[in-house]
N, C-alpha and C positions, 0 to 999 in steps of 0.2 A: 466631505464625502456624502453623496446622495444616499438617503435612506430608502430601502425597499421594505416590504413587509417583513421579510426575513432574508438575511444575507450573511455571507462569510467574507472575512478579510484574510487573505493569504499573503504572508510576508515573504517575498522572493529574496530579500536580503538575508533572511534567516535560513532559507534553503541553501544559499551559497555558503553561509557560515557553517552550517551542519556538514556540508560536503567537505569543507576545509578541515573539520575535525576528523573526518574519515581519512583524508589524505595524510593527516599527521600520525595516524595509527599504522597504515600500511607502508611497506617499503616503496621507494621511488619506482621500481620496475613493475610494481603491481598495478594493473589497470583497474578502473572502477566502472562498473555497470550499474546505473541507477534504474531501479524497477519502477515503471510508470504504468503498470497494468491497472485495470479497474479505474480508468481515468485518473491515474496517479493517486490511487487510494482515496478518490473523491475530491482531490484538490485541483484537478484540471491538467491533463497530460501534456497539452501543447505548451502552456506557460512553464510548467515544471520542467519538462524536457529541455526546452531552450535554456532555462536557467542552469540546469544540471550540466549541460554541455559547456556553457560559458564558464562554469565554475571548476572544470577540470575532469568531468566524467568523459569516458571514451565511448561508451556504449549506452544504449537505452534498452530495457527489457520490457516486453509486453506479453499479454496472455494469449492473444490470437492475432490473426492477420488483419481483422477489421481495425484493431487498435493501432497496428503498425501503419496501415494505409492512411488512417487519420493523421498521423504524424507526418508522413510523406507528403500528403496533400497540403499540409500547413507549411511546407517548405523545409522540413528538417531532413538533412542529407546524411547525417551521421549513421554509423552502423546500428541497426535495430535487430535484436534477437527475439524471436518468438520462443518463450520459455516453455510453453505448453505444447499440446498435441496439435496436429493439423489433419485436415481431412482432404480427400482427393480433389474436391471441388475448389479448394483454395490455391492449389499449386500454381495455376496460371497467374493469378494476382501476385502471389509471393515473388515469383521470378520477375514479372514485369515491373514491380515496384522496388526491386533490389532489396528484398527483406531476407534475413538469415533465419531459416527454420531450424528447429531441433528435431533430430531423427531419434526415434525410440525403438525401432526395429527394422527389419529388412523390408517391410511391406511396401513402402513408397519410394524406395531408393531409385529403382529403374524409372518409375513415372516421373520423378523429379529430374532425372538426367535427360529423359526423352523430351520433356517440355523445355528444359534449358537449351537443348540442341535446336528445338523448333524455333525458339526465340533468339538463337545465336548468342547466348549469354553463358557466363561462367557463374555458377551459384555457390556461394559459401554456405556451409552447413556445419552444425555441431551435433555430436553424438552424445546422448544422455545414457548414463549407466545407473541402474537402480542398485543402491548400496544399502537400502533398508527403509525407505519411505513407502515402498510398495504401491506407488501410484502410477508413475510413468517411468519408462526407461528399460533398456535391455539388461539382462543379467550380466554380471562381470565376466562370466565364463564365455559369453558370446561376443565380447568386445573385439577381440582380434578378428573373428570371422566377419563381423559387420564392417570393421575398418577396412579390411581387404576388399569387401564388396564396394564400399564407397570410393576407395582409391582406384578401383578399376573403371569407374565411370568418368569418361573424359571431360564432362562439363560440370562435375561436382568438385568442389574444393573443401576438404575437411579442415576447417579453421580451428575447431575447438572440440574438447571433450569435457563433459560436466557430470555432476550428480547433485542430489538435493538432500540436505540434512533434515532429519525429522524432529530433533529435539535440541537444537543449538541454543534455544532461549532458556533451557532448564538446566541449572547447574548440577542438579541431581542426576542428570542423564549424560554427564560428560564422558563416561566410559563408552556409552553407546555411540556418541558423536565421534570419539576417537576411533572406534571400530569401523565406522562408516568411512572416515578419512583413510584409514589403512586399506580397506577394500578398494577404494578408489585409486590409491597409490599403486596397489598391486596390479590393477587392471591397466594402468598407464605403463607400468614397467613391462608388462607382457606385450603391449602394443609396440613399445619402443624396441623391445628385444627382437621383434619380428621385422625391424627395419623401418618402422613408420614414425615420423616426427610430426607432432601436432602442435601448432603454435600456442594455442590458448588452453589452459586447464583451469577449471573452476568448480568449486563445491561450496565455498563459504558464502553464507547469507549473513545478514546483519549480526545476529547473535555470535556466530563464530568469528567474525571480524574482531570482536572485542574479547573473546575468551580462548581462542585457539589459533595461534599464529601458524601452526603447521597446516592449517586448512586454507591458507591464503593462495598458495600456488602463484599464478601470475595474473589472476583476475578475480575480483570479489564482486558479489552482487549485493547491493544494499537497497533496502526499502524503507522500513519503519523509521530508522534514525534520520533519514533525509527529511521526513515530515515531523520530526520531533515526537514520535510516538514510541513508547517503551513497552514492549510486551513482557518485560520482566527482568532482564539481566543487564541492560545498558547502564541504568543509573547506579546499579551496584558496582559496576566497574569504574565508577568515578568519572565517566565521560561527560564532557560539557556539550549539551545540545539543547535546543529550544523548540517548543511547538511552533509550527508555522501558521496554524489555523485559529482564528477567532470566529465563533458562530454567534450571530446577533439577531435579535428581533425587537419587538416593541410592544408595549401594552396597547391592545386594541379596544378593551372594554373593561370597566370596573363596576363592581356591584357589592353593596353591603347586604349581608345575609344574617338572619337571626340564628341563634343556637338551634340545633336540630334540623337544619336544612341540609339535604343531600346534595352532593356536588358530582356532576358528570354521569356518564353511562354506568349503569348497574349499581349506582349509589354506593360505590366502594369507599367513599369518604363522606362523613357527616360532621358538620361543624359542631364543636363542643361549646362554642361561645359565639357571640356576635363577631362576625369576621368580614374582612375586606378581601374580595377575591378578584384577581386580575386574569383576564383571558389574553393569551399570547398566540398569535397566528403562526404556529408551527406544530406539526403533528407527526405521526409515524410515516405519512407519505413524504414528508420532508426529511426523514431520517432520524427523528428523535425517537429513541427506542420505546416501544410499547411497554417494555418491562419496567420502565421508570415511573409508572403510575404510583403515586403515594410514596415514592422513594427518592426521586430526583430533586434537584434544587437549581435555582438560577440566581443571577446577580442583578439587583435593581438598586440604583443609587449607591452602589458599593456594598450592599448588604445581601446576605443570602435569604432567599424566599423559597419555601418548600413547595414542590409540585403536589397538588391535591387532586384526587380523583383519577379516573382512567385516562390514559393518553388516547385521544381520538385522532382521526385521519388528518384533520386540519388545525387542531388547537390543543393546547395544554392550558390548565388553570393552575395558578399559584396563589398561595395565601400571603397577602401583603399587609396583614393586620399590624405587624410590627414595623411597617414602613408607612406611617400615616400620610406622609407627603407624596406618596406615589400617585402618578396621574397618567391619564391616557397620553400616549406618545412617548413616554419614557423609554429609553433604550434598555433592552434586556440582553444580558450576556449569558449564553447557555454553555459555551466553552470559551475560555480565555480569561483575561484579567479586566477588572473594573475597580478603580480605586486601589485599595490595598488587598482586595480579595481576588481569589483566582479559582477557576474550575478547570481541570484538565480531563481529556477524554478518558484517560485511564481510570479516574475516579468513577465516572459515570458507567464505564464498562464493568467495573467491579460490582457496582450496585445492581446492574442489570444482569450480571452473570454471563457476559459476552466478551469477545475480543474487542479492544479499542479500534481495530481495523474495521469492524462491523459498523461502527458509528460513522467514521469518515467515509467509508465506501458507500454507505447508505444515504448520504446527503442527496436529496431529490433535486429535480430540475427546477423546482420553484425557488430553491435557495440560490440567489444570485451570487456568483463568485466575483469578488473585487480584489484586484492584485495591487499590493503596496510594496514600497521599498523604503523601509525605515528601521 
């Protein structure tokens, strides 16, 4: 495989295996929506989306219309659901590209219908109910009213009703999660009592898939586990999944410095002895967290080397004094396995005090994505 300054290897076979694990958890009648927003959490939405659909997913979920259009223009014809809000200016594109929007209030219902009539199309929509995240969605009390409104629109087809859990990854918040599911269930029952049948019902995200079967309904939305990222609860549930990402770079420069020499911006590290310092061409512009200055570590020749000094825009520096054979051009693993040693995104996230999603979503455009099947 050709080396770039900095690159990531994304294993599509592992994506398929991780989706297989999800399929083994849910019942056969439960459909799977794979969330590929934020460029598939930084892994590349087009390649991940195709692999997800080939592996048994029925839907793809995105954050906005631009992400959905990118998938359509790449030739992906499967259902795509916009999980987030939409603005009026997006409506024409959403309908012309056959994208399914989520409705959060009455505001755009008539505009959606009028544009669907103009384009002579029937538009599938989902209604979102806010059960406790308090970010987007209609109140449960207004569910029936909004459903009636949507159902009265001749060119709108209410395909689904959804909600979003706030704390499904936190075992200590299970009672609140159960309360949200119950509120969602009550809203559905009121809608159905009024004579409306909605094909798809979904509230479960990755955490709830593994901790609360009552949240599955007939569609689940999965993100982190597809990418082998565990925000906290999945590994505790004994689930078998693997990270799909390896992040690599190489040593671009080496220098021997005497004791007392400062390293990097603001002199946040000073060598306490004669040291060998390697410069690696990856920085916070490439997605390596600024917070990992003097905290992070990398793998070189299968050994851990600590990050020293402040993370700069284009480079990090690591102390390779304990790896005397290290040389310019040596492969550096920032996330992934090298030899018998391994670094996972969750470790770095904990050191940096951030979510592991921040790391993968933050991978910059200079990081070349390389797709493998092995």
